N, CA, C and O atoms as a Tinker XYZ file with bonds, in Angstrom:
   332  protein
     1  N     57.526000   73.953000   91.281000    73     2
     2  CA    56.671000   75.034000   92.024000    64     1     3
     3  C     56.817000   75.129000   93.606000    63     2     4     5
     4  O     56.999000   74.197000   94.389000    81     3
     5  N     56.682000   76.589000   93.903000    73     3     6
     6  CA    57.187000   76.653000   95.811000    64     5     7
     7  C     55.820000   77.265000   96.648000    63     6     8     9
     8  O     55.703000   78.487000   96.727000    81     7
     9  N     55.231000   76.751000   97.004000    73     7    10
    10  CA    54.248000   77.201000   98.143000    64     9    11
    11  C     54.371000   77.519000   99.299000    63    10    12    13
    12  O     55.268000   76.942000   99.912000    81    11
    13  N     53.656000   78.396000   99.938000    73    11    14
    14  CA    53.976000   79.083000  101.421000    64    13    15
    15  C     53.018000   78.519000  101.979000    63    14    16    17
    16  O     51.951000   78.495000  101.366000    81    15
    17  N     53.093000   78.012000  103.059000    73    15    18
    18  CA    52.207000   77.242000  104.424000    64    17    19
    19  C     52.774000   77.426000  105.631000    63    18    20    21
    20  O     53.643000   76.780000  106.215000    81    19
    21  N     51.936000   78.763000  106.042000    73    19    22
    22  CA    52.382000   79.310000  107.551000    64    21    23
    23  C     53.377000   79.812000  107.445000    63    22    24    25
    24  O     53.611000   80.416000  108.492000    81    23
    25  N     54.357000   79.955000  106.561000    73    23    26
    26  CA    55.330000   81.010000  106.401000    64    25    27
    27  C     56.281000   80.232000  106.145000    63    26    28    29
    28  O     57.357000   80.825000  106.219000    81    27
    29  N     56.398000   78.849000  105.794000    73    27    30
    30  CA    57.403000   77.729000  105.183000    64    29    31
    31  C     56.937000   77.818000  103.553000    63    30    32    33
    32  O     55.839000   77.909000  103.003000    81    31
    33  N     58.288000   77.750000  103.080000    73    31    34
    34  CA    58.371000   77.451000  101.752000    64    33    35
    35  C     58.718000   76.392000  101.184000    63    34    36    37
    36  O     59.883000   76.011000  101.290000    81    35
    37  N     57.658000   75.580000  100.351000    73    35    38
    38  CA    57.800000   74.367000  100.592000    64    37    39
    39  C     57.683000   74.231000   99.174000    63    38    40    41
    40  O     56.624000   74.722000   98.783000    81    39
    41  N     58.636000   73.566000   97.930000    73    39    42
    42  CA    58.743000   72.946000   97.148000    64    41    43
    43  C     58.294000   72.035000   96.604000    63    42    44    45
    44  O     58.676000   70.972000   97.092000    81    43
    45  N     57.403000   71.914000   95.504000    73    43    46
    46  CA    56.762000   70.556000   94.726000    64    45    47
    47  C     57.042000   70.705000   93.487000    63    46    48    49
    48  O     56.970000   71.628000   92.675000    81    47
    49  N     57.474000   69.312000   93.480000    73    47    50
    50  CA    58.171000   68.387000   92.329000    64    49    51
    51  C     57.103000   67.640000   92.019000    63    50    52    53
    52  O     56.488000   67.169000   92.976000    81    51
    53  N     56.539000   67.296000   90.437000    73    51    54
    54  CA    55.627000   66.843000   89.951000    64    53    55
    55  C     56.451000   65.747000   89.043000    63    54    56    57
    56  O     57.398000   66.184000   88.388000    81    55
    57  N     56.116000   64.232000   88.965000    73    55    58
    58  CA    56.959000   63.353000   87.948000    64    57    59
    59  C     55.989000   62.177000   87.589000    63    58    60    61
    60  O     55.353000   61.477000   88.378000    81    59
    61  N     56.013000   62.122000   86.382000    73    59    62
    62  CA    55.229000   60.723000   86.066000    64    61    63
    63  C     56.072000   59.682000   85.001000    63    62    64    65
    64  O     57.288000   59.685000   84.811000    81    63
    65  N     55.115000   58.844000   84.402000    73    63    66
    66  CA    56.231000   57.994000   84.133000    64    65    67
    67  C     55.920000   58.319000   82.737000    63    66    68    69
    68  O     54.898000   58.778000   82.226000    81    67
    69  N     57.633000   57.790000   81.992000    73    67    70
    70  CA    57.581000   57.972000   80.454000    64    69    71
    71  C     56.966000   57.458000   79.620000    63    70    72    73
    72  O     57.076000   57.740000   78.427000    81    71
    73  N     56.089000   56.479000   80.155000    73    71    74
    74  CA    55.125000   54.999000   79.260000    64    73    75
    75  C     53.988000   56.261000   78.993000    63    74    76    77
    76  O     53.231000   56.137000   78.031000    81    75
    77  N     53.877000   57.604000   79.960000    73    75    78
    78  CA    52.833000   58.494000   79.241000    64    77    79
    79  C     52.514000   58.627000   77.854000    63    78    80    81
    80  O     51.438000   58.447000   77.283000    81    79
    81  N     54.046000   59.104000   77.239000    73    79    82
    82  CA    54.231000   58.940000   75.958000    64    81    83
    83  C     53.731000   58.475000   74.826000    63    82    84    85
    84  O     53.347000   59.075000   73.822000    81    83
    85  N     53.788000   56.848000   75.197000    73    83    86
    86  CA    52.873000   56.119000   74.816000    64    85    87
    87  C     51.217000   55.792000   74.853000    63    86    88    89
    88  O     50.410000   55.332000   74.045000    81    87
    89  N     51.175000   56.185000   75.959000    73    87    90
    90  CA    49.710000   56.001000   76.817000    64    89    91
    91  C     48.657000   57.486000   76.300000    63    90    92    93
    92  O     47.427000   57.536000   76.280000    81    91
    93  N     49.309000   58.200000   76.054000    73    91    94
    94  CA    48.571000   59.445000   75.719000    64    93    95
    95  C     48.861000   60.179000   74.291000    63    94    96    97
    96  O     49.240000   59.513000   73.327000    81    95
    97  N     48.666000   61.564000   74.209000    73    95    98
    98  CA    49.019000   62.324000   73.084000    64    97    99
    99  C     49.446000   63.364000   73.802000    63    98   100   101
   100  O     48.739000   64.371000   73.848000    81    99
   101  N     50.699000   63.310000   74.503000    73    99   102
   102  CA    51.250000   64.551000   74.956000    64   101   103
   103  C     51.815000   66.017000   73.881000    63   102   104   105
   104  O     52.137000   67.179000   74.134000    81   103
   105  N     51.701000   65.130000   72.530000    73   103   106
   106  CA    51.991000   66.338000   71.703000    64   105   107
   107  C     53.633000   66.297000   71.614000    63   106   108   109
   108  O     54.247000   65.239000   71.472000    81   107
   109  N     54.361000   67.779000   71.732000    73   107   110
   110  CA    55.700000   67.821000   71.878000    64   109   111
   111  C     56.316000   67.912000   72.779000    63   110   112   113
   112  O     57.413000   68.470000   72.743000    81   111
   113  N     55.703000   67.287000   74.091000    73   111   114
   114  CA    56.481000   67.161000   75.414000    64   113   115
   115  C     57.630000   65.917000   75.069000    63   114   116   117
   116  O     57.495000   65.071000   74.185000    81   115
   117  N     58.790000   66.045000   76.014000    73   115   118
   118  CA    59.709000   65.372000   75.903000    64   117   119
   119  C     59.756000   64.636000   77.280000    63   118   120   121
   120  O     59.617000   65.340000   78.280000    81   119
   121  N     59.970000   63.061000   77.462000    73   119   122
   122  CA    60.109000   62.533000   78.537000    64   121   123
   123  C     61.722000   61.861000   79.015000    63   122   124   125
   124  O     62.431000   61.122000   78.332000    81   123
   125  N     61.930000   62.267000   80.066000    73   123   126
   126  CA    63.215000   62.082000   80.630000    64   125   127
   127  C     63.307000   61.161000   81.694000    63   126   128   129
   128  O     62.223000   61.004000   82.257000    81   127
   129  N     64.324000   60.440000   82.199000    73   127   130
   130  CA    64.375000   59.920000   83.320000    64   129   131
   131  C     63.914000   60.629000   84.370000    63   130   132   133
   132  O     64.381000   61.766000   84.430000    81   131
   133  N     63.004000   60.276000   85.379000    73   131   134
   134  CA    62.279000   60.903000   86.257000    64   133   135
   135  C     63.490000   61.135000   87.672000    63   134   136   137
   136  O     63.689000   62.277000   88.086000    81   135
   137  N     64.114000   60.101000   88.213000    73   135   138
   138  CA    64.870000   60.555000   88.777000    64   137   139
   139  C     65.987000   61.581000   88.640000    63   138   140   141
   140  O     66.395000   62.431000   89.432000    81   139
   141  N     66.386000   61.237000   87.332000    73   139   142
   142  CA    67.403000   62.909000   86.977000    64   141   143
   143  C     66.788000   64.141000   86.808000    63   142   144   145
   144  O     67.489000   65.113000   87.090000    81   143
   145  N     65.659000   64.352000   86.422000    73   143   146
   146  CA    65.006000   65.608000   86.525000    64   145   147
   147  C     64.799000   65.815000   87.627000    63   146   148   149
   148  O     65.091000   66.983000   87.884000    81   147
   149  N     64.304000   65.098000   88.761000    73   147   150
   150  CA    64.187000   65.492000   89.734000    64   149   151
   151  C     65.024000   66.277000   90.613000    63   150   152   153
   152  O     64.961000   67.412000   91.085000    81   151
   153  N     66.009000   65.086000   90.697000    73   151   154
   154  CA    67.638000   65.384000   91.441000    64   153   155
   155  C     67.900000   67.271000   90.504000    63   154   156   157
   156  O     68.016000   68.138000   91.370000    81   155
   157  N     67.967000   67.731000   89.343000    73   155   158
   158  CA    68.095000   68.695000   88.622000    64   157   159
   159  C     67.092000   69.945000   89.250000    63   158   160   161
   160  O     67.376000   71.105000   89.549000    81   159
   161  N     66.022000   69.322000   89.302000    73   159   162
   162  CA    65.032000   70.611000   89.458000    64   161   163
   163  C     65.294000   70.860000   91.565000    63   162   164   165
   164  O     65.233000   71.894000   92.229000    81   163
   165  N     65.527000   69.655000   91.928000    73   163   166
   166  CA    65.667000   69.730000   93.373000    64   165   167
   167  C     66.435000   70.428000   93.463000    63   166   168   169
   168  O     66.106000   71.387000   94.160000    81   167
   169  N     67.855000   70.483000   92.907000    73   167   170
   170  CA    69.164000   71.173000   93.203000    64   169   171
   171  C     69.193000   72.424000   92.909000    63   170   172   173
   172  O     70.041000   73.246000   93.257000    81   171
   173  N     67.752000   72.671000   91.905000    73   171   174
   174  CA    67.764000   74.111000   91.403000    64   173   175
   175  C     67.081000   74.835000   92.486000    63   174   176   177
   176  O     67.649000   75.798000   93.001000    81   175
   177  N     65.948000   74.472000   92.868000    73   175   178
   178  CA    65.187000   75.192000   94.059000    64   177   179
   179  C     65.719000   75.270000   95.316000    63   178   180   181
   180  O     65.289000   76.057000   96.159000    81   179
   181  N     67.227000   74.005000   95.629000    73   179   182
   182  CA    67.641000   74.454000   96.634000    64   181   183
   183  C     68.548000   75.617000   96.756000    63   182   184   185
   184  O     68.878000   76.316000   97.715000    81   183
   185  N     68.847000   75.616000   95.518000    73   183   186
   186  CA    69.982000   76.727000   95.409000    64   185   187
   187  C     69.443000   78.112000   95.137000    63   186   188   189
   188  O     70.115000   79.118000   95.363000    81   187
   189  N     67.972000   78.152000   94.551000    73   187   190
   190  CA    67.571000   79.501000   94.126000    64   189   191
   191  C     66.482000   79.812000   95.531000    63   190   192   193
   192  O     66.654000   80.960000   95.941000    81   191
   193  N     65.767000   79.288000   96.067000    73   191   194
   194  CA    64.880000   79.491000   97.344000    64   193   195
   195  C     65.515000   78.631000   98.824000    63   194   196   197
   196  O     66.233000   77.703000   99.197000    81   195
   197  N     64.652000   79.719000   99.272000    73   195   198
   198  CA    65.192000   79.299000  100.791000    64   197   199
   199  C     63.926000   78.641000  101.782000    63   198   200   201
   200  O     63.240000   79.189000  102.644000    81   199
   201  N     63.930000   77.071000  101.211000    73   199   202
   202  CA    62.970000   76.266000  101.529000    64   201   203
   203  C     63.165000   75.237000  102.668000    63   202   204   205
   204  O     64.121000   74.765000  103.282000    81   203
   205  N     61.729000   75.098000  102.667000    73   203   206
   206  CA    61.822000   74.053000  104.491000    64   205   207
   207  C     62.015000   72.879000  103.994000    63   206   208   209
   208  O     62.696000   72.027000  104.565000    81   207
   209  N     61.326000   72.676000  102.666000    73   207   210
   210  CA    61.083000   71.286000  102.349000    64   209   211
   211  C     60.662000   71.132000  101.164000    63   210   212   213
   212  O     60.001000   71.958000  100.533000    81   211
   213  N     61.185000   69.569000  100.617000    73   211   214
   214  CA    60.764000   69.508000   99.276000    64   213   215
   215  C     59.837000   68.757000   98.990000    63   214   216   217
   216  O     60.159000   67.717000   99.564000    81   215
   217  N     58.795000   68.555000   98.433000    73   215   218
   218  CA    57.914000   67.156000   98.372000    64   217   219
   219  C     58.097000   66.766000   96.851000    63   218   220   221
   220  O     58.087000   67.709000   96.061000    81   219
   221  N     58.254000   65.557000   96.371000    73   219   222
   222  CA    58.301000   64.630000   95.347000    64   221   223
   223  C     56.750000   64.300000   95.171000    63   222   224   225
   224  O     56.170000   63.759000   96.111000    81   223
   225  N     55.930000   64.665000   93.782000    73   223   226
   226  CA    54.571000   64.106000   93.856000    64   225   227
   227  C     54.575000   63.205000   92.386000    63   226   228   229
   228  O     55.150000   63.687000   91.410000    81   227
   229  N     53.986000   62.044000   92.308000    73   227   230
   230  CA    54.423000   61.567000   90.966000    64   229   231
   231  C     53.393000   59.965000   91.150000    63   230   232   233
   232  O     52.799000   59.398000   92.066000    81   231
   233  N     53.652000   59.722000   89.644000    73   231   234
   234  CA    52.832000   58.494000   89.228000    64   233   235
   235  C     54.185000   57.895000   88.289000    63   234   236   237
   236  O     54.757000   58.451000   87.352000    81   235
   237  N     54.440000   56.641000   88.877000    73   235   238
   238  CA    55.717000   56.297000   88.153000    64   237   239
   239  C     56.147000   55.067000   88.415000    63   238   240   241
   240  O     57.046000   54.418000   87.881000    81   239
   241  N     55.039000   54.666000   89.750000    73   239   242
   242  CA    55.695000   53.153000   90.336000    64   241   243
   243  C     56.848000   53.317000   91.336000    63   242   244   245
   244  O     57.887000   53.975000   91.282000    81   243
   245  N     56.123000   52.187000   92.628000    73   243   246
   246  CA    56.965000   51.849000   93.447000    64   245   247
   247  C     58.867000   52.211000   93.511000    63   246   248   249
   248  O     59.478000   52.962000   94.272000    81   247
   249  N     59.295000   51.475000   92.572000    73   247   250
   250  CA    60.438000   51.157000   92.206000    64   249   251
   251  C     61.053000   52.751000   92.063000    63   250   252   253
   252  O     62.056000   53.111000   92.680000    81   251
   253  N     60.357000   53.551000   91.238000    73   251   254
   254  CA    60.902000   54.928000   91.113000    64   253   255
   255  C     60.903000   55.383000   92.249000    63   254   256   257
   256  O     61.966000   55.176000   92.833000    81   255
   257  N     60.049000   55.998000   92.899000    73   255   258
   258  CA    59.738000   56.485000   93.921000    64   257   259
   259  C     60.393000   55.869000   94.854000    63   258   260   261
   260  O     60.017000   56.427000   95.885000    81   259
   261  N     61.332000   54.857000   95.203000    73   259   262
   262  CA    62.126000   54.641000   96.146000    64   261   263
   263  C     63.371000   54.908000   95.843000    63   262   264   265
   264  O     64.213000   54.874000   96.740000    81   263
   265  N     63.710000   55.206000   94.608000    73   263   266
   266  CA    64.790000   55.718000   93.806000    64   265   267
   267  C     64.981000   57.033000   94.076000    63   266   268   269
   268  O     66.090000   57.540000   94.249000    81   267
   269  N     63.816000   57.675000   94.124000    73   267   270
   270  CA    63.906000   59.023000   94.147000    64   269   271
   271  C     64.436000   59.638000   95.500000    63   270   272   273
   272  O     65.081000   60.664000   95.717000    81   271
   273  N     63.741000   58.256000   96.676000    73   271   274
   274  CA    64.097000   58.602000   97.992000    64   273   275
   275  C     65.339000   58.377000   98.551000    63   274   276   277
   276  O     65.783000   58.826000   99.608000    81   275
   277  N     66.091000   57.318000   97.393000    73   275   278
   278  CA    67.454000   57.510000   97.662000    64   277   279
   279  C     68.641000   58.291000   97.024000    63   278   280   281
   280  O     69.711000   58.664000   97.505000    81   279
   281  N     68.161000   58.401000   95.927000    73   279   282
   282  CA    68.965000   58.837000   95.308000    64   281   283
   283  C     68.759000   60.762000   95.271000    63   282   284   285
   284  O     69.280000   61.376000   94.340000    81   283
   285  N     68.215000   61.287000   96.025000    73   283   286
   286  CA    68.248000   63.111000   95.511000    64   285   287
   287  C     67.804000   63.035000   97.167000    63   286   288   289
   288  O     66.737000   62.603000   97.604000    81   287
   289  N     68.930000   63.576000   97.933000    73   287   290
   290  CA    68.901000   64.133000   99.465000    64   289   291
   291  C     68.001000   65.186000   99.717000    63   290   292   293
   292  O     67.418000   65.315000  100.793000    81   291
   293  N     67.820000   66.245000   98.371000    73   291   294
   294  CA    67.231000   67.198000   98.692000    64   293   295
   295  C     65.936000   67.255000   98.996000    63   294   296   297
   296  O     65.450000   68.138000   99.702000    81   295
   297  N     65.183000   66.146000   98.387000    73   295   298
   298  CA    63.928000   65.472000   98.870000    64   297   299
   299  C     63.671000   65.042000   99.886000    63   298   300   301
   300  O     64.203000   64.069000  100.422000    81   299
   301  N     62.460000   65.983000  100.467000    73   299   302
   302  CA    62.204000   65.282000  101.906000    64   301   303
   303  C     60.977000   64.197000  102.064000    63   302   304   305
   304  O     60.704000   63.635000  103.124000    81   303
   305  N     60.381000   64.031000  100.985000    73   303   306
   306  CA    58.873000   63.142000  100.908000    64   305   307
   307  C     58.528000   63.163000   99.821000    63   306   308   309
   308  O     58.364000   64.110000   99.052000    81   307
   309  N     58.345000   61.689000   99.651000    73   307   310
   310  CA    58.065000   61.172000   97.787000    64   309   311
   311  C     56.862000   60.761000   98.293000    63   310   312   313
   312  O     56.802000   60.373000   99.459000    81   311
   313  N     55.501000   60.799000   97.304000    73   311   314
   314  CA    54.560000   60.345000   97.397000    64   313   315
   315  C     53.899000   60.085000   95.898000    63   314   316   317
   316  O     53.548000   60.932000   95.077000    81   315
   317  N     53.847000   58.759000   95.814000    73   315   318
   318  CA    53.844000   57.913000   94.610000    64   317   319
   319  C     52.164000   57.482000   94.468000    63   318   320   321
   320  O     51.573000   56.854000   95.347000    81   319
   321  N     51.670000   57.844000   93.471000    73   319   322
   322  CA    50.239000   56.863000   93.619000    64   321   323
   323  C     50.187000   56.500000   92.105000    63   322   324   325
   324  O     49.483000   57.151000   91.333000    81   323
   325  N     51.070000   55.279000   91.631000    73   323   326
   326  CA    51.263000   54.438000   90.813000    64   325   327
   327  C     51.258000   53.192000   91.610000    63   326   328   329
   328  O     51.775000   53.243000   92.726000    81   327
   329  N     50.777000   52.146000   91.218000    73   327   330
   330  CA    50.958000   50.824000   92.109000    64   329   331
   331  C     50.949000   49.849000   91.346000    63   330   332
   332  O     51.072000   48.710000   91.797000    81   331
């Protein structure tokens, strides 16, 4: 998703733990590795949009949040809500 905040285009990518597949009833949704998915989406947003920042917002745990921050250079801010 891309939002405009005071003239700045900001990409927002959401993610959640693959455990959701077993903790809920997600129907036909497929769950993939969070870091790889965010990397792919961040590269796509960077290529297709003139973004100022990319924010990743998720619920996968601190280790995954750290991996995203370390391995996805396009992401400027990681906000995690799973402890």
